[in-house]
Backbone of each chain as nested JSON, in Angstrom:
{
  "chains": [
    {"id": "A", "residues": [
      {"number": 1, "name": "MET", "atoms": {"N": [106.705, 89.571, 96.021], "CA": [106.343, 88.912, 94.735], "C": [105.798, 87.513, 95.019]}},
      {"number": 2, "name": "ALA", "atoms": {"N": [104.746, 87.154, 94.317], "CA": [104.178, 85.828, 94.518], "C": [103.951, 85.187, 93.157]}},
      {"number": 3, "name": "ARG", "atoms": {"N": [103.718, 83.891, 93.186], "CA": [103.583, 83.179, 91.912], "C": [102.276, 82.405, 91.891]}},
      {"number": 4, "name": "VAL", "atoms": {"N": [101.593, 82.477, 90.775], "CA": [100.365, 81.697, 90.582], "C": [100.643, 80.715, 89.449]}},
      {"number": 5, "name": "VAL", "atoms": {"N": [100.299, 79.454, 89.682], "CA": [100.537, 78.41, 88.675], "C": [99.201, 78.016, 88.058]}},
      {"number": 6, "name": "VAL", "atoms": {"N": [99.158, 78.0, 86.734], "CA": [97.949, 77.605, 86.0], "C": [98.271, 76.35, 85.201]}},
      {"number": 7, "name": "ASP", "atoms": {"N": [97.46, 75.332, 85.384], "CA": [97.659, 74.081, 84.642], "C": [96.528, 73.897, 83.637]}},
      {"number": 8, "name": "VAL", "atoms": {"N": [96.915, 73.615, 82.411], "CA": [95.944, 73.456, 81.321], "C": [96.178, 72.1, 80.666]}},
      {"number": 9, "name": "MET", "atoms": {"N": [95.104, 71.326, 80.507], "CA": [95.225, 70.023, 79.837], "C": [94.201, 69.947, 78.704]}},
      {"number": 10, "name": "LEU", "atoms": {"N": [94.517, 69.11, 77.705], "CA": [93.529, 68.857, 76.662], "C": [92.306, 68.185, 77.296]}},
      {"number": 11, "name": "LYS", "atoms": {"N": [91.12, 68.48, 76.77], "CA": [89.924, 67.79, 77.251], "C": [90.09, 66.284, 77.02]}},
      {"number": 12, "name": "PRO", "atoms": {"N": [89.54, 65.448, 77.92], "CA": [89.758, 63.998, 77.831], "C": [89.385, 63.424, 76.455]}},
      {"number": 13, "name": "GLU", "atoms": {"N": [88.36, 64.009, 75.83], "CA": [87.903, 63.415, 74.569], "C": [88.766, 63.83, 73.377]}},
      {"number": 14, "name": "ILE", "atoms": {"N": [89.702, 64.731, 73.593], "CA": [90.548, 65.207, 72.495], "C": [91.776, 64.313, 72.353]}},
      {"number": 15, "name": "LEU", "atoms": {"N": [92.095, 63.905, 71.145], "CA": [93.266, 63.059, 70.882], "C": [94.537, 63.819, 71.277]}},
      {"number": 16, "name": "ASP", "atoms": {"N": [95.472, 63.104, 71.952], "CA": [96.71, 63.748, 72.409], "C": [97.908, 63.027, 71.794]}},
      {"number": 17, "name": "PRO", "atoms": {"N": [98.287, 63.373, 70.556], "CA": [99.377, 62.664, 69.88], "C": [100.711, 62.74, 70.632]}},
      {"number": 18, "name": "GLN", "atoms": {"N": [100.967, 63.88, 71.289], "CA": [102.239, 63.991, 72.025], "C": [102.253, 62.997, 73.182]}},
      {"number": 19, "name": "GLY", "atoms": {"N": [101.153, 62.942, 73.897], "CA": [101.063, 61.997, 75.002], "C": [101.211, 60.568, 74.519]}},
      {"number": 20, "name": "GLN", "atoms": {"N": [100.603, 60.267, 73.386], "CA": [100.692, 58.899, 72.858], "C": [102.121, 58.579, 72.431]}},
      {"number": 21, "name": "ALA", "atoms": {"N": [102.814, 59.579, 71.89], "CA": [104.213, 59.356, 71.488], "C": [105.05, 59.021, 72.718]}},
      {"number": 22, "name": "VAL", "atoms": {"N": [104.821, 59.737, 73.801], "CA": [105.569, 59.467, 75.043], "C": [105.203, 58.079, 75.57]}},
      {"number": 23, "name": "LEU", "atoms": {"N": [103.897, 57.759, 75.538], "CA": [103.451, 56.448, 76.026], "C": [104.12, 55.326, 75.247]}},
      {"number": 24, "name": "GLY", "atoms": {"N": [104.274, 55.539, 73.942], "CA": [104.917, 54.527, 73.099], "C": [106.392, 54.394, 73.39]}},
      {"number": 25, "name": "ALA", "atoms": {"N": [107.032, 55.505, 73.773], "CA": [108.487, 55.488, 74.004], "C": [108.847, 54.885, 75.364]}},
      {"number": 26, "name": "LEU", "atoms": {"N": [107.951, 55.011, 76.323], "CA": [108.293, 54.563, 77.686], "C": [108.774, 53.108, 77.738]}},
      {"number": 27, "name": "PRO", "atoms": {"N": [108.019, 52.127, 77.174], "CA": [108.488, 50.738, 77.277], "C": [109.812, 50.531, 76.557]}},
      {"number": 28, "name": "ARG", "atoms": {"N": [110.005, 51.259, 75.454], "CA": [111.271, 51.101, 74.714], "C": [112.459, 51.53, 75.565]}},
      {"number": 29, "name": "LEU", "atoms": {"N": [112.202, 52.423, 76.544], "CA": [113.303, 52.887, 77.403], "C": [113.319, 52.115, 78.733]}},
      {"number": 30, "name": "GLY", "atoms": {"N": [112.439, 51.086, 78.807], "CA": [112.48, 50.229, 79.992], "C": [111.538, 50.648, 81.096]}},
      {"number": 31, "name": "PHE", "atoms": {"N": [110.663, 51.622, 80.817], "CA": [109.708, 52.056, 81.842], "C": [108.379, 51.329, 81.598]}},
      {"number": 32, "name": "THR", "atoms": {"N": [107.971, 50.528, 82.573], "CA": [106.769, 49.703, 82.351], "C": [105.665, 50.084, 83.34]}},
      {"number": 33, "name": "GLY", "atoms": {"N": [104.431, 49.672, 83.022], "CA": [103.322, 49.842, 83.966], "C": [102.511, 51.091, 83.742]}},
      {"number": 34, "name": "PHE", "atoms": {"N": [102.827, 51.842, 82.676], "CA": [102.081, 53.079, 82.426], "C": [100.934, 52.796, 81.445]}},
      {"number": 35, "name": "THR", "atoms": {"N": [99.73, 53.233, 81.769], "CA": [98.588, 52.935, 80.903], "C": [98.212, 54.131, 80.032]}},
      {"number": 36, "name": "SER", "atoms": {"N": [98.565, 55.329, 80.46], "CA": [98.275, 56.481, 79.575], "C": [99.163, 57.652, 79.96]}},
      {"number": 37, "name": "VAL", "atoms": {"N": [99.444, 58.494, 78.972], "CA": [100.23, 59.714, 79.213], "C": [99.522, 60.843, 78.489]}},
      {"number": 38, "name": "ARG", "atoms": {"N": [99.304, 61.947, 79.187], "CA": [98.735, 63.123, 78.522], "C": [99.636, 64.312, 78.813]}},
      {"number": 39, "name": "GLN", "atoms": {"N": [99.841, 65.144, 77.782], "CA": [100.727, 66.294, 77.96], "C": [99.918, 67.578, 77.875]}},
      {"number": 40, "name": "GLY", "atoms": {"N": [100.204, 68.5, 78.819], "CA": [99.505, 69.784, 78.8], "C": [100.477, 70.908, 79.047]}},
      {"number": 41, "name": "LYS", "atoms": {"N": [99.933, 72.045, 79.469], "CA": [100.761, 73.234, 79.65], "C": [100.727, 73.674, 81.116]}},
      {"number": 42, "name": "ARG", "atoms": {"N": [101.859, 74.23, 81.543], "CA": [101.939, 74.779, 82.906], "C": [102.445, 76.212, 82.783]}},
      {"number": 43, "name": "PHE", "atoms": {"N": [101.717, 77.143, 83.376], "CA": [102.126, 78.549, 83.336], "C": [102.472, 78.994, 84.746]}},
      {"number": 44, "name": "GLU", "atoms": {"N": [103.581, 79.729, 84.861], "CA": [103.931, 80.339, 86.139], "C": [103.836, 81.85, 85.949]}},
      {"number": 45, "name": "LEU", "atoms": {"N": [102.894, 82.477, 86.648], "CA": [102.699, 83.924, 86.527], "C": [103.166, 84.585, 87.822]}},
      {"number": 46, "name": "GLU", "atoms": {"N": [104.117, 85.502, 87.691], "CA": [104.579, 86.242, 88.874], "C": [103.741, 87.52, 88.957]}},
      {"number": 47, "name": "VAL", "atoms": {"N": [103.302, 87.839, 90.189], "CA": [102.515, 89.065, 90.375], "C": [103.207, 89.951, 91.4]}},
      {"number": 48, "name": "GLU", "atoms": {"N": [102.991, 91.256, 91.25], "CA": [103.538, 92.212, 92.234], "C": [102.751, 92.058, 93.528]}},
      {"number": 49, "name": "GLY", "atoms": {"N": [103.433, 92.048, 94.64], "CA": [102.741, 92.026, 95.933], "C": [102.038, 90.703, 96.172]}},
      {"number": 50, "name": "GLU", "atoms": {"N": [101.02, 90.778, 97.044], "CA": [100.315, 89.567, 97.462], "C": [99.305, 89.114, 96.408]}},
      {"number": 51, "name": "VAL", "atoms": {"N": [98.911, 87.82, 96.517], "CA": [97.873, 87.298, 95.621], "C": [96.527, 87.484, 96.312]}},
      {"number": 52, "name": "THR", "atoms": {"N": [95.833, 88.525, 95.945], "CA": [94.519, 88.797, 96.537], "C": [93.443, 88.042, 95.751]}},
      {"number": 53, "name": "ASP", "atoms": {"N": [92.221, 88.066, 96.255], "CA": [91.118, 87.413, 95.531], "C": [90.957, 88.04, 94.151]}},
      {"number": 54, "name": "GLU", "atoms": {"N": [91.202, 89.35, 94.105], "CA": [91.03, 90.069, 92.831], "C": [92.08, 89.589, 91.829]}},
      {"number": 55, "name": "VAL", "atoms": {"N": [93.324, 89.381, 92.315], "CA": [94.385, 88.886, 91.428], "C": [94.023, 87.479, 90.952]}},
      {"number": 56, "name": "LEU", "atoms": {"N": [93.551, 86.646, 91.88], "CA": [93.185, 85.273, 91.504], "C": [92.068, 85.269, 90.466]}},
      {"number": 57, "name": "ALA", "atoms": {"N": [91.108, 86.193, 90.649], "CA": [90.005, 86.275, 89.674], "C": [90.561, 86.648, 88.303]}},
      {"number": 58, "name": "GLN", "atoms": {"N": [91.53, 87.577, 88.285], "CA": [92.153, 87.973, 87.007], "C": [92.86, 86.776, 86.374]}},
      {"number": 59, "name": "VAL", "atoms": {"N": [93.556, 86.008, 87.212], "CA": [94.306, 84.853, 86.675], "C": [93.329, 83.832, 86.095]}},
      {"number": 60, "name": "ARG", "atoms": {"N": [92.23, 83.589, 86.805], "CA": [91.246, 82.612, 86.288], "C": [90.693, 83.08, 84.95]}},
      {"number": 61, "name": "GLU", "atoms": {"N": [90.402, 84.379, 84.878], "CA": [89.857, 84.946, 83.639], "C": [90.891, 84.823, 82.515]}},
      {"number": 62, "name": "ALA", "atoms": {"N": [92.149, 85.174, 82.826], "CA": [93.205, 85.076, 81.809], "C": [93.405, 83.61, 81.409]}},
      {"number": 63, "name": "ALA", "atoms": {"N": [93.282, 82.722, 82.383], "CA": [93.481, 81.285, 82.111], "C": [92.45, 80.787, 81.104]}},
      {"number": 64, "name": "SER", "atoms": {"N": [91.209, 81.219, 81.271], "CA": [90.173, 80.674, 80.386], "C": [90.077, 81.427, 79.065]}},
      {"number": 65, "name": "THR", "atoms": {"N": [90.725, 82.598, 78.967], "CA": [90.629, 83.329, 77.692], "C": [91.933, 83.299, 76.911]}},
      {"number": 66, "name": "LEU", "atoms": {"N": [93.067, 83.487, 77.633], "CA": [94.343, 83.637, 76.925], "C": [95.218, 82.385, 77.017]}},
      {"number": 67, "name": "LEU", "atoms": {"N": [95.212, 81.749, 78.198], "CA": [96.167, 80.645, 78.42], "C": [95.619, 79.305, 77.931]}},
      {"number": 68, "name": "SER", "atoms": {"N": [94.334, 79.251, 77.634], "CA": [93.787, 77.973, 77.158], "C": [92.762, 78.239, 76.057]}},
      {"number": 69, "name": "ASN", "atoms": {"N": [92.521, 77.196, 75.275], "CA": [91.493, 77.273, 74.238], "C": [90.306, 76.467, 74.757]}},
      {"number": 70, "name": "PRO", "atoms": {"N": [89.263, 77.161, 75.226], "CA": [88.156, 76.462, 75.894], "C": [87.484, 75.392, 75.02]}},
      {"number": 71, "name": "VAL", "atoms": {"N": [87.695, 75.452, 73.709], "CA": [87.05, 74.449, 72.841], "C": [87.712, 73.091, 73.043]}},
      {"number": 72, "name": "ILE", "atoms": {"N": [89.014, 73.048, 73.224], "CA": [89.712, 71.759, 73.31], "C": [90.464, 71.564, 74.617]}},
      {"number": 73, "name": "GLU", "atoms": {"N": [90.532, 72.596, 75.453], "CA": [91.331, 72.477, 76.676], "C": [90.517, 72.806, 77.918]}},
      {"number": 74, "name": "ASP", "atoms": {"N": [90.948, 72.223, 79.056], "CA": [90.373, 72.537, 80.365], "C": [91.468, 73.173, 81.228]}},
      {"number": 75, "name": "VAL", "atoms": {"N": [91.09, 74.176, 82.012], "CA": [92.018, 74.684, 83.031], "C": [91.852, 73.751, 84.235]}},
      {"number": 76, "name": "VAL", "atoms": {"N": [92.847, 72.932, 84.524], "CA": [92.678, 71.915, 85.567], "C": [93.248, 72.348, 86.909]}},
      {"number": 77, "name": "GLY", "atoms": {"N": [93.852, 73.525, 86.925], "CA": [94.37, 73.956, 88.234], "C": [94.845, 75.396, 88.214]}},
      {"number": 78, "name": "VAL", "atoms": {"N": [94.5, 76.129, 89.254], "CA": [95.022, 77.484, 89.472], "C": [95.467, 77.502, 90.933]}},
      {"number": 79, "name": "SER", "atoms": {"N": [96.775, 77.594, 91.186], "CA": [97.234, 77.5, 92.586], "C": [98.289, 78.557, 92.863]}},
      {"number": 80, "name": "VAL", "atoms": {"N": [98.354, 78.983, 94.113], "CA": [99.324, 79.998, 94.534], "C": [100.525, 79.276, 95.105]}},
      {"number": 81, "name": "GLU", "atoms": {"N": [101.703, 79.64, 94.63], "CA": [102.928, 79.008, 95.113], "C": [103.635, 80.001, 96.033]}},
      {"number": 82, "name": "SER", "atoms": {"N": [104.029, 79.485, 97.23], "CA": [104.721, 80.395, 98.151], "C": [106.163, 80.563, 97.69]}},
      {"number": 83, "name": "ALA", "atoms": {"N": [106.858, 81.514, 98.317], "CA": [108.237, 81.838, 97.907], "C": [109.146, 80.637, 98.103]}},
      {"number": 84, "name": "GLU", "atoms": {"N": [108.996, 79.887, 99.259], "CA": [109.93, 78.768, 99.508], "C": [109.781, 77.734, 98.396]}},
      {"number": 85, "name": "ALA", "atoms": {"N": [108.515, 77.44, 98.013], "CA": [108.298, 76.396, 97.001], "C": [108.995, 76.81, 95.7]}},
      {"number": 86, "name": "GLU", "atoms": {"N": [109.071, 78.14, 95.465], "CA": [109.658, 78.6, 94.203], "C": [111.088, 78.126, 94.083]}},
      {"number": 87, "name": "SER", "atoms": {"N": [111.839, 78.261, 95.211], "CA": [113.285, 77.969, 95.072], "C": [113.527, 76.473, 95.117]}},
      {"number": 88, "name": "GLN", "atoms": {"N": [112.502, 75.721, 95.497], "CA": [112.698, 74.28, 95.686], "C": [112.443, 73.573, 94.362]}},
      {"number": 89, "name": "VAL", "atoms": {"N": [113.477, 73.067, 93.738], "CA": [113.28, 72.348, 92.473], "C": [113.375, 70.868, 92.797]}},
      {"number": 90, "name": "THR", "atoms": {"N": [112.257, 70.188, 92.779], "CA": [112.293, 68.754, 93.127], "C": [112.43, 67.953, 91.842]}},
      {"number": 91, "name": "ALA", "atoms": {"N": [113.307, 67.025, 91.817], "CA": [113.477, 66.199, 90.589], "C": [113.281, 64.749, 90.997]}}
    ]},
    {"id": "B", "residues": [
      {"number": 1, "name": "MET", "atoms": {"N": [93.862, 52.364, 89.574], "CA": [94.61, 53.261, 88.657], "C": [94.948, 54.542, 89.417]}},
      {"number": 2, "name": "ALA", "atoms": {"N": [96.154, 54.997, 89.264], "CA": [96.539, 56.233, 89.944], "C": [97.247, 57.119, 88.929]}},
      {"number": 3, "name": "ARG", "atoms": {"N": [97.409, 58.372, 89.285], "CA": [97.988, 59.314, 88.325], "C": [99.16, 60.023, 88.962]}},
      {"number": 4, "name": "VAL", "atoms": {"N": [100.239, 60.125, 88.21], "CA": [101.403, 60.891, 88.667], "C": [101.544, 62.085, 87.732]}},
      {"number": 5, "name": "VAL", "atoms": {"N": [101.73, 63.271, 88.322], "CA": [101.857, 64.492, 87.523], "C": [103.305, 64.952, 87.557]}},
      {"number": 6, "name": "VAL", "atoms": {"N": [103.853, 65.207, 86.381], "CA": [105.235, 65.694, 86.268], "C": [105.191, 67.096, 85.665]}},
      {"number": 7, "name": "ASP", "atoms": {"N": [105.83, 68.037, 86.334], "CA": [105.882, 69.414, 85.844], "C": [107.31, 69.753, 85.408]}},
      {"number": 8, "name": "VAL", "atoms": {"N": [107.419, 70.259, 84.213], "CA": [108.727, 70.592, 83.633], "C": [108.708, 72.056, 83.211]}},
      {"number": 9, "name": "MET", "atoms": {"N": [109.729, 72.811, 83.629], "CA": [109.821, 74.215, 83.227], "C": [111.199, 74.472, 82.611]}},
      {"number": 10, "name": "LEU", "atoms": {"N": [111.273, 75.497, 81.766], "CA": [112.572, 75.912, 81.25], "C": [113.431, 76.39, 82.419]}},
      {"number": 11, "name": "LYS", "atoms": {"N": [114.736, 76.166, 82.347], "CA": [115.623, 76.697, 83.378], "C": [115.482, 78.217, 83.409]}},
      {"number": 12, "name": "PRO", "atoms": {"N": [115.627, 78.84, 84.582], "CA": [115.394, 80.288, 84.694], "C": [116.242, 81.115, 83.722]}},
      {"number": 13, "name": "GLU", "atoms": {"N": [117.449, 80.616, 83.439], "CA": [118.333, 81.435, 82.596], "C": [118.013, 81.29, 81.097]}},
      {"number": 14, "name": "ILE", "atoms": {"N": [117.105, 80.403, 80.761], "CA": [116.768, 80.18, 79.348], "C": [115.646, 81.135, 78.919]}},
      {"number": 15, "name": "LEU", "atoms": {"N": [115.824, 81.794, 77.793], "CA": [114.806, 82.717, 77.263], "C": [113.52, 81.939, 76.978]}},
      {"number": 16, "name": "ASP", "atoms": {"N": [112.372, 82.541, 77.355], "CA": [111.079, 81.868, 77.171], "C": [110.188, 82.739, 76.284]}},
      {"number": 17, "name": "PRO", "atoms": {"N": [110.326, 82.654, 74.964], "CA": [109.552, 83.52, 74.072], "C": [108.044, 83.352, 74.217]}},
      {"number": 18, "name": "GLN", "atoms": {"N": [107.587, 82.126, 74.477], "CA": [106.139, 81.92, 74.641], "C": [105.641, 82.661, 75.877]}},
      {"number": 19, "name": "GLY", "atoms": {"N": [106.386, 82.535, 76.946], "CA": [106.001, 83.237, 78.164], "C": [105.998, 84.745, 77.957]}},
      {"number": 20, "name": "GLN", "atoms": {"N": [106.984, 85.233, 77.219], "CA": [107.052, 86.683, 76.986], "C": [105.887, 87.143, 76.101]}},
      {"number": 21, "name": "ALA", "atoms": {"N": [105.493, 86.28, 75.169], "CA": [104.358, 86.646, 74.301], "C": [103.094, 86.766, 75.142]}},
      {"number": 22, "name": "VAL", "atoms": {"N": [102.925, 85.835, 76.074], "CA": [101.733, 85.893, 76.947], "C": [101.804, 87.14, 77.837]}},
      {"number": 23, "name": "LEU", "atoms": {"N": [103.015, 87.402, 78.387], "CA": [103.186, 88.569, 79.255], "C": [102.823, 89.853, 78.514]}},
      {"number": 24, "name": "GLY", "atoms": {"N": [103.201, 89.9, 77.229], "CA": [102.899, 91.086, 76.42], "C": [101.41, 91.217, 76.142]}},
      {"number": 25, "name": "ALA", "atoms": {"N": [100.715, 90.091, 76.027], "CA": [99.288, 90.126, 75.674], "C": [98.403, 90.464, 76.88]}},
      {"number": 26, "name": "LEU", "atoms": {"N": [98.858, 90.111, 78.075], "CA": [98.002, 90.301, 79.258], "C": [97.485, 91.734, 79.398]}},
      {"number": 27, "name": "PRO", "atoms": {"N": [98.356, 92.765, 79.363], "CA": [97.83, 94.131, 79.54], "C": [96.871, 94.519, 78.415]}},
      {"number": 28, "name": "ARG", "atoms": {"N": [97.144, 94.043, 77.216], "CA": [96.247, 94.387, 76.084], "C": [94.853, 93.843, 76.318]}},
      {"number": 29, "name": "LEU", "atoms": {"N": [94.747, 92.768, 77.123], "CA": [93.423, 92.195, 77.387], "C": [92.863, 92.687, 78.722]}},
      {"number": 30, "name": "GLY", "atoms": {"N": [93.586, 93.656, 79.322], "CA": [93.061, 94.263, 80.551], "C": [93.539, 93.599, 81.827]}},
      {"number": 31, "name": "PHE", "atoms": {"N": [94.493, 92.665, 81.717], "CA": [95.0, 92.006, 82.93], "C": [96.276, 92.723, 83.362]}},
      {"number": 32, "name": "THR", "atoms": {"N": [96.258, 93.279, 84.565], "CA": [97.415, 94.085, 84.988], "C": [98.065, 93.474, 86.235]}},
      {"number": 33, "name": "GLY", "atoms": {"N": [99.306, 93.903, 86.505], "CA": [99.965, 93.515, 87.748], "C": [100.851, 92.285, 87.623]}},
      {"number": 34, "name": "PHE", "atoms": {"N": [101.014, 91.774, 86.403], "CA": [101.843, 90.576, 86.219], "C": [103.261, 90.996, 85.825]}},
      {"number": 35, "name": "THR", "atoms": {"N": [104.262, 90.465, 86.499], "CA": [105.636, 90.883, 86.209], "C": [106.369, 89.87, 85.336]}},
      {"number": 36, "name": "SER", "atoms": {"N": [105.93, 88.621, 85.351], "CA": [106.578, 87.662, 84.436], "C": [105.666, 86.456, 84.219]}},
      {"number": 37, "name": "VAL", "atoms": {"N": [105.811, 85.843, 83.049], "CA": [105.041, 84.635, 82.731], "C": [106.023, 83.642, 82.127]}},
      {"number": 38, "name": "ARG", "atoms": {"N": [105.994, 82.414, 82.632], "CA": [106.832, 81.361, 82.021], "C": [105.924, 80.179, 81.709]}},
      {"number": 39, "name": "GLN", "atoms": {"N": [106.18, 79.569, 80.536], "CA": [105.34, 78.447, 80.131], "C": [106.169, 77.177, 80.111]}},
      {"number": 40, "name": "GLY", "atoms": {"N": [105.587, 76.093, 80.669], "CA": [106.286, 74.812, 80.675], "C": [105.336, 73.701, 80.314]}},
      {"number": 41, "name": "LYS", "atoms": {"N": [105.722, 72.479, 80.672], "CA": [104.927, 71.313, 80.296], "C": [104.413, 70.606, 81.549]}},
      {"number": 42, "name": "ARG", "atoms": {"N": [103.22, 70.03, 81.41], "CA": [102.651, 69.23, 82.499], "C": [102.285, 67.875, 81.901]}},
      {"number": 43, "name": "PHE", "atoms": {"N": [102.77, 66.813, 82.531], "CA": [102.458, 65.458, 82.057], "C": [101.61, 64.77, 83.113]}},
      {"number": 44, "name": "GLU", "atoms": {"N": [100.573, 64.063, 82.653], "CA": [99.778, 63.228, 83.551], "C": [100.008, 61.78, 83.113]}},
      {"number": 45, "name": "LEU", "atoms": {"N": [100.625, 60.997, 83.986], "CA": [100.899, 59.585, 83.676], "C": [100.003, 58.712, 84.539]}},
      {"number": 46, "name": "GLU", "atoms": {"N": [99.214, 57.869, 83.867], "CA": [98.359, 56.936, 84.612], "C": [99.133, 55.627, 84.768]}},
      {"number": 47, "name": "VAL", "atoms": {"N": [99.084, 55.065, 85.978], "CA": [99.783, 53.795, 86.218], "C": [98.784, 52.762, 86.709]}},
      {"number": 48, "name": "GLU", "atoms": {"N": [99.08, 51.492, 86.393], "CA": [98.238, 50.386, 86.884], "C": [98.465, 50.258, 88.383]}},
      {"number": 49, "name": "GLY", "atoms": {"N": [97.412, 50.079, 89.117], "CA": [97.552, 49.818, 90.55], "C": [98.047, 51.033, 91.31]}},
      {"number": 50, "name": "GLU", "atoms": {"N": [98.647, 50.763, 92.489], "CA": [99.091, 51.85, 93.379], "C": [100.415, 52.451, 92.914]}},
      {"number": 51, "name": "VAL", "atoms": {"N": [100.678, 53.684, 93.378], "CA": [101.957, 54.338, 93.073], "C": [102.946, 53.962, 94.193]}},
      {"number": 52, "name": "THR", "atoms": {"N": [103.771, 52.973, 93.928], "CA": [104.761, 52.552, 94.926], "C": [106.019, 53.399, 94.764]}},
      {"number": 53, "name": "ASP", "atoms": {"N": [106.961, 53.24, 95.687], "CA": [108.231, 53.971, 95.576], "C": [108.944, 53.617, 94.277]}},
      {"number": 54, "name": "GLU", "atoms": {"N": [108.777, 52.349, 93.89], "CA": [109.455, 51.893, 92.666], "C": [108.854, 52.597, 91.451]}},
      {"number": 55, "name": "VAL", "atoms": {"N": [107.53, 52.746, 91.45], "CA": [106.862, 53.447, 90.334], "C": [107.316, 54.904, 90.318]}},
      {"number": 56, "name": "LEU", "atoms": {"N": [107.379, 55.524, 91.492], "CA": [107.799, 56.931, 91.561], "C": [109.235, 57.09, 91.063]}},
      {"number": 57, "name": "ALA", "atoms": {"N": [110.081, 56.114, 91.418], "CA": [111.478, 56.181, 90.953], "C": [111.512, 56.099, 89.43]}},
      {"number": 58, "name": "GLN", "atoms": {"N": [110.663, 55.238, 88.855], "CA": [110.6, 55.121, 87.383], "C": [110.151, 56.449, 86.775]}},
      {"number": 59, "name": "VAL", "atoms": {"N": [109.142, 57.058, 87.411], "CA": [108.611, 58.317, 86.861], "C": [109.692, 59.394, 86.907]}},
      {"number": 60, "name": "ARG", "atoms": {"N": [110.426, 59.453, 88.034], "CA": [111.481, 60.485, 88.131], "C": [112.544, 60.259, 87.051]}},
      {"number": 61, "name": "GLU", "atoms": {"N": [112.882, 58.985, 86.848], "CA": [113.888, 58.65, 85.828], "C": [113.371, 59.034, 84.441]}},
      {"number": 62, "name": "ALA", "atoms": {"N": [112.103, 58.67, 84.171], "CA": [111.517, 59.011, 82.86], "C": [111.432, 60.526, 82.709]}},
      {"number": 63, "name": "ALA", "atoms": {"N": [111.138, 61.208, 83.801], "CA": [111.003, 62.672, 83.753], "C": [112.322, 63.309, 83.341]}},
      {"number": 64, "name": "SER", "atoms": {"N": [113.409, 62.809, 83.89], "CA": [114.691, 63.477, 83.6], "C": [115.318, 62.988, 82.309]}},
      {"number": 65, "name": "THR", "atoms": {"N": [114.782, 61.874, 81.735], "CA": [115.411, 61.413, 80.485], "C": [114.513, 61.639, 79.272]}},
      {"number": 66, "name": "LEU", "atoms": {"N": [113.198, 61.359, 79.457], "CA": [112.297, 61.398, 78.295], "C": [111.404, 62.644, 78.281]}},
      {"number": 67, "name": "LEU", "atoms": {"N": [110.939, 63.045, 79.481], "CA": [109.929, 64.115, 79.525], "C": [110.561, 65.499, 79.556]}},
      {"number": 68, "name": "SER", "atoms": {"N": [111.867, 65.553, 79.795], "CA": [112.497, 66.883, 79.82], "C": [113.873, 66.803, 79.171]}},
      {"number": 69, "name": "ASN", "atoms": {"N": [114.357, 67.96, 78.76], "CA": [115.703, 68.054, 78.205], "C": [116.569, 68.7, 79.284]}},
      {"number": 70, "name": "PRO", "atoms": {"N": [117.371, 67.873, 79.983], "CA": [118.112, 68.388, 81.145], "C": [119.019, 69.574, 80.826]}},
      {"number": 71, "name": "VAL", "atoms": {"N": [119.333, 69.78, 79.558], "CA": [120.221, 70.905, 79.218], "C": [119.48, 72.229, 79.405]}},
      {"number": 72, "name": "ILE", "atoms": {"N": [118.203, 72.27, 79.073], "CA": [117.486, 73.55, 79.129], "C": [116.277, 73.532, 80.053]}},
      {"number": 73, "name": "GLU", "atoms": {"N": [115.943, 72.352, 80.59], "CA": [114.731, 72.268, 81.402], "C": [115.008, 71.674, 82.78]}},
      {"number": 74, "name": "ASP", "atoms": {"N": [114.15, 72.04, 83.746], "CA": [114.179, 71.45, 85.083], "C": [112.868, 70.714, 85.319]}},
      {"number": 75, "name": "VAL", "atoms": {"N": [112.956, 69.563, 85.986], "CA": [111.731, 68.903, 86.453], "C": [111.375, 69.572, 87.781]}},
      {"number": 76, "name": "VAL", "atoms": {"N": [110.322, 70.363, 87.816], "CA": [110.034, 71.162, 89.017], "C": [109.012, 70.491, 89.926]}},
      {"number": 77, "name": "GLY", "atoms": {"N": [108.492, 69.363, 89.489], "CA": [107.538, 68.698, 90.387], "C": [107.165, 67.32, 89.893]}},
      {"number": 78, "name": "VAL", "atoms": {"N": [107.106, 66.381, 90.84], "CA": [106.59, 65.034, 90.567], "C": [105.624, 64.744, 91.701]}},
      {"number": 79, "name": "SER", "atoms": {"N": [104.328, 64.659, 91.403], "CA": [103.358, 64.495, 92.502], "C": [102.317, 63.441, 92.137]}},
      {"number": 80, "name": "VAL", "atoms": {"N": [101.801, 62.782, 93.167], "CA": [100.778, 61.749, 92.967], "C": [99.421, 62.399, 93.157]}},
      {"number": 81, "name": "GLU", "atoms": {"N": [98.536, 62.172, 92.196], "CA": [97.197, 62.755, 92.293], "C": [96.237, 61.643, 92.663]}},
      {"number": 82, "name": "SER", "atoms": {"N": [95.417, 61.905, 93.683], "CA": [94.45, 60.859, 94.083], "C": [93.302, 60.847, 93.086]}},
      {"number": 83, "name": "ALA", "atoms": {"N": [92.465, 59.805, 93.168], "CA": [91.374, 59.632, 92.197], "C": [90.412, 60.814, 92.272]}},
      {"number": 84, "name": "GLU", "atoms": {"N": [90.052, 61.297, 93.534], "CA": [89.065, 62.393, 93.619], "C": [89.601, 63.609, 92.887]}},
      {"number": 85, "name": "ALA", "atoms": {"N": [90.906, 63.926, 93.078], "CA": [91.448, 65.144, 92.458], "C": [91.316, 65.036, 90.944]}},
      {"number": 86, "name": "GLU", "atoms": {"N": [91.387, 63.765, 90.448], "CA": [91.367, 63.599, 88.988], "C": [90.073, 64.152, 88.414]}},
      {"number": 87, "name": "SER", "atoms": {"N": [88.951, 63.819, 89.098], "CA": [87.662, 64.199, 88.488], "C": [87.372, 65.66, 88.732]}},
      {"number": 88, "name": "GLN", "atoms": {"N": [88.115, 66.273, 89.618], "CA": [87.821, 67.662, 89.992], "C": [88.543, 68.598, 89.03]}},
      {"number": 89, "name": "VAL", "atoms": {"N": [87.817, 69.261, 88.152], "CA": [88.457, 70.202, 87.22], "C": [88.163, 71.594, 87.74]}},
      {"number": 90, "name": "THR", "atoms": {"N": [89.167, 72.234, 88.298], "CA": [88.911, 73.581, 88.861], "C": [89.24, 74.607, 87.793]}},
      {"number": 91, "name": "ALA", "atoms": {"N": [88.38, 75.534, 87.585], "CA": [88.675, 76.59, 86.571], "C": [88.644, 77.939, 87.252]}}
    ]}
  ]
}
């Protein structure tokens, strides 16, 4: 089993109220030095067997049709995660 | 200006209805071979100047207090993105 990660963000020109809310909250909680915050979506897709080029092509296609709205969002990353990285939760 | 990316996912034991909805839709759109889909959040934080250890420590702290709900979510990644990667939108 392997995992493919798809990252989707709002297009830069689209207003991001959630990101702005976080940006506004950061100084109130004592976190300084941040100039902008944008929030997007991260998908983890598990596939049977290995991630072949054909599987990656399917993921890219699904990313641009189902996982994102091409009018307001960009798919900013499609990456294959190995098994070790899966169990590693870095905080 | 530099960018730090924070990835937050639901804990594995938490039900993910959005992910299940996507998993259900994939075969209907002709995408096969996917065994699970989980949806989480991706934050892009821009910081003034370089990303020092102190800035990274602030981001990790903000990630576990403001950007995620530690009861149901895990911070699965905190990474620094260089300027070139920023302009590169891979689809």
